C-alpha atoms as one frame of an Amber mdcrd trajectory, in Angstrom:
protein
  84.510 100.878 118.466  86.749  98.262 116.797  90.446  98.678 117.520  93.491
  98.076 115.342  96.130  95.644 116.629  99.294  97.514 117.593  97.685 100.939
 117.123  95.855 103.419 119.340  93.048 105.832 118.611  93.166 109.335 119.996
  91.274 112.638 119.672  90.046 113.498 116.151  92.718 115.021 113.911  90.987
 115.231 110.539  92.691 117.241 107.796  90.993 119.952 105.780  91.044 117.775
 102.624  88.281 115.531 104.078  84.877 116.944 103.020  83.195 118.667 105.945
  79.812 117.365 104.889  81.016 113.776 105.250  82.103 114.431 108.811  78.956
 116.348 109.702  76.656 113.634 108.336  78.582 111.057 110.409  77.886 112.904
 113.677  80.546 115.628 113.585  84.080 115.650 115.009  82.835 114.568 118.431
  81.879 111.192 116.918  85.352 110.481 115.495  88.667 109.200 116.771  91.914
 109.259 114.820  94.633 106.614 114.640  98.023 108.176 113.814  99.695 105.186
 112.175 102.903 107.021 111.269 104.617 107.774 107.946 101.814 110.075 106.869
  98.915 107.643 107.382  95.881 108.603 109.484  92.747 106.524 109.967  89.555
 108.202 111.158  86.788 106.012 112.635  83.399 106.729 114.163  83.062 106.093
 117.896  79.652 104.486 117.375  81.121 101.949 114.928  78.832 102.852 112.067
  79.684 103.522 108.403  81.452 106.788 107.692  79.230 107.297 104.654  75.500
 106.939 104.309  74.533 104.101 101.945  73.400 105.363  98.566  69.631 105.245
  98.098  69.578 103.843  94.572  68.878 107.133  92.853  72.471 107.365  91.547
  71.946 104.600  89.022  73.343 101.833  91.229  71.602  98.572  92.098  71.901
  98.492  95.888  71.760  95.355  98.018  71.578  94.845 101.802  72.067  91.561
 103.637  72.484  90.493 107.233  75.935  89.148 108.021  76.615  86.082 110.164
  80.101  87.401 110.995  79.212  90.808 112.318  76.721  90.281 115.187  73.792
  90.289 112.722  74.730  93.720 111.345  73.445  94.677 107.911  76.006  95.025
 105.142  75.233  97.684 102.537  76.401  97.009  98.976  76.170 100.026  96.720
  76.515  98.320  93.310  76.358  95.048  91.426  80.126  94.762  91.895  80.176
  95.278  95.655  77.651  92.517  96.419  79.852  89.652  95.078  82.874  91.215
  96.825  81.115  91.218 100.216  79.813  87.694  99.565  83.465  86.580  99.257
  84.281  88.233 102.614  81.194  86.706 104.186  82.162  83.104 103.403  85.973
  83.344 103.471  87.056  81.213 106.418  90.167  83.334 106.994  88.062  86.444
 107.737  86.786  86.641 111.322  84.779  89.840 110.861  84.487  92.801 108.528
  82.707  96.134 108.242  81.590  98.104 105.211  83.069 101.596 104.793  84.207
 101.796 108.408  87.049 104.306 107.940  88.178 107.509 106.322  91.832 107.116
 105.339  94.061 110.167 104.995  97.593 110.044 103.630 100.386 112.602 103.278
 103.327 111.499 101.125 105.931 112.804  98.718 103.187 113.450  96.119 101.039
 115.516  98.460  97.866 114.480 100.232  94.817 112.384  99.371  92.027 110.468
 101.111  89.715 107.510 100.581  86.936 105.471 102.219  87.937 101.810 101.688
  85.038  99.528 100.921  85.794  97.209 103.836  87.859  96.737 106.974  88.503
  93.109 107.993  90.279  91.113 110.685  92.002  87.824 109.940  90.753  85.004
 112.127  94.018  83.516 113.380  96.198  86.572 113.844  93.702  89.455 114.222
  95.745  91.201 111.506  93.749  94.133 110.078  93.200  94.515 106.331  91.617
  97.380 104.397  89.964  96.308 101.152  88.961  98.350  98.114  86.901  96.777
  95.342  87.471  97.992  91.781  86.686  96.647  88.319  90.040  95.772  86.793
  88.483  95.799  83.326  88.290  98.752  80.936  86.205  99.326  77.839  88.468
 100.844  75.186  87.919 102.143  71.656  90.052 100.486  69.012  90.452 101.055
  65.241  87.226 102.011  63.425  85.756 102.837  66.851  85.404  99.149  67.709
  85.044  98.523  71.428  87.179  96.035  73.315  87.604  94.954  76.909  91.066
  95.059  78.417  92.316  93.930  81.807  93.592  96.784  83.933  92.571 100.046
  85.538  93.093 103.647  84.508  96.583 105.109  85.165  95.058 107.705  87.496
  93.297 105.128  89.633  96.296 102.802  89.557  98.432 105.657  90.893  96.098
 106.391  93.746  95.810 102.737  94.743  99.597 102.437  94.674  99.936 105.469
  96.966  97.452 103.943  99.425  99.238 100.586  99.377 102.614 102.258 100.002
 101.227 104.339 102.886  99.793 101.286 104.596 102.909  99.196 103.955 105.155
 101.867 105.490 102.979 101.738 108.595 103.220  97.931 108.719  99.581  97.485
 107.641  97.822  95.902 104.652  95.684  97.561 101.961  94.333  95.300  99.215
  92.624  96.229  95.948  90.292  93.340  95.099  89.062  92.932  91.515  85.260
  92.979  91.429  85.341  91.352  87.984  87.098  88.406  89.652  84.421  88.194
  92.344  81.672  88.190  89.697  83.393  85.680  87.405  81.373  82.509  86.851
  83.575  80.037  88.700  84.137  82.252  91.743  80.501  83.388  91.950  79.202
  79.807  91.648  81.537  78.601  94.406  80.713  81.531  96.697  76.963  81.173
  96.197  76.999  77.523  97.171  78.173  78.487 100.660  76.633  81.972 100.953
  73.039  80.840 100.622  73.497  78.102 103.252  75.061  80.393 105.859  71.820
  80.566 107.905  72.247  76.950 108.937  74.178  76.293 112.180  75.828  72.836
 112.229  75.828  71.023 115.554  79.085  70.991 117.591  79.465  67.249 117.138
  79.178  67.634 113.367  81.918  70.278 113.352  84.081  68.067 115.577  83.585
  65.171 113.092  84.463  67.411 110.149  87.579  68.732 111.928  88.665  65.164
 112.692  88.225  64.142 109.026  90.359  67.059 107.851  92.994  66.861 110.575
  95.345  64.850 108.328  94.926  67.114 105.307  92.512  68.058 102.492  89.830
  65.611 101.434  87.411  65.470  98.494  84.059  67.138  99.113  82.263  63.780
  98.769  84.227  62.349 101.703  83.531  65.334 103.979  79.781  64.921 103.592
  80.025  62.019 106.052  80.210  64.549 108.912  76.601  65.468 108.168  75.237
  62.027 107.242  72.350  62.431 109.688  70.939  65.383 107.735  68.416  65.226
 104.898  70.699  67.281 102.604  74.239  66.736 103.953  75.978  68.636 101.154
  74.046  71.802 102.079  75.203  71.430 105.694  78.813  71.021 104.595  78.493
  74.266 102.625  77.003  75.848 105.755  80.059  74.749 107.740  82.270  76.318
 105.090  80.225  79.546 105.194  80.620  79.568 108.982  84.421  79.389 108.745
  84.958  75.776 109.845  86.498  74.680 106.532  87.277  76.072 103.096  87.768
  75.138  99.449  89.476  76.916  96.573  87.028  79.369  94.980  89.153  79.589
  91.824  88.530  76.020  90.633  85.258  74.737  89.168  83.341  72.774  91.797
  82.868  69.022  91.711  82.456  66.301  94.320  86.233  65.826  93.996  86.955
  69.430  95.013  89.335  69.458  97.967  88.062  70.744 101.312  90.540  71.685
 104.045  90.738  73.327 107.437  91.046  77.126 107.280  94.472  78.237 106.069
  94.299  81.491 108.002  95.138  83.802 105.119  92.974  84.650 102.063  94.544
  83.568  98.778  93.629  86.889  97.173  96.139  88.767  99.343  99.225  87.085
  97.925  98.175  84.760  95.066  96.197  86.827  92.556  96.428  84.676  89.415
  93.133  83.088  88.399  92.580  80.177  86.009  94.094  81.050  82.599  95.127
  84.526  83.734  92.111  86.141  82.112  90.876  87.277  85.503  92.907  88.300
  88.515  91.929  88.707  92.138  94.081  91.819  92.461  93.827  95.101  90.564
């Protein structure tokens, strides 16, 4: 079972607000441990390290996807919608993320507004610091009816959902932990999706150690254009593909928010995903955060 830095798991202490069926289908109380994080936050995790919820089977109207992750000891990642797949693709190729799991936890909070619970879409560990992050993907776009019943799209989420996400963020922050709401519209936007796909579909390649050493040496003095970094893989038939593979494997990174060109800057991993603290995207039409 994955741990949480600075926290300890103990016997299961699951409140009555958590659906009994969810617990039973996950193996019952005997298969859970609870982390009492303080300030009304409890995290419940399965001992066997599996998802707390069964993946949907497609009969609920969702388009489900499953892929094998290179970051999670060849575990399958289950995506339950069109929106979740691009989100998990971002996590898969983000050099700052060492590993992640889909729906690993049941989160329970008790605050001044009462009690509530959630199953975050993902749990991740940052590569450099092992800092844990809980991630929830939501569409930060709403279809509204205007005058004469005309439909329009507006950035934002419903007040009810915004309130719940805010409560979860506060509960984690009070416990010294991070909870991030990531905009699935951002992950699916053309520029981001194009950049992610370039690396994601090359992730099966494993660059040689000497190639990674060469790339690291090239980038040691700072960011370089993509065209210059290809030199690290000059012995390959398609060197650009191998550079994307190195990016997908966490050896380098480039800014997903900017349209790709051979002049795009590649750099060594920064250690912290931009979408945690820098949500603005392009002309502010799309945002990484909800």
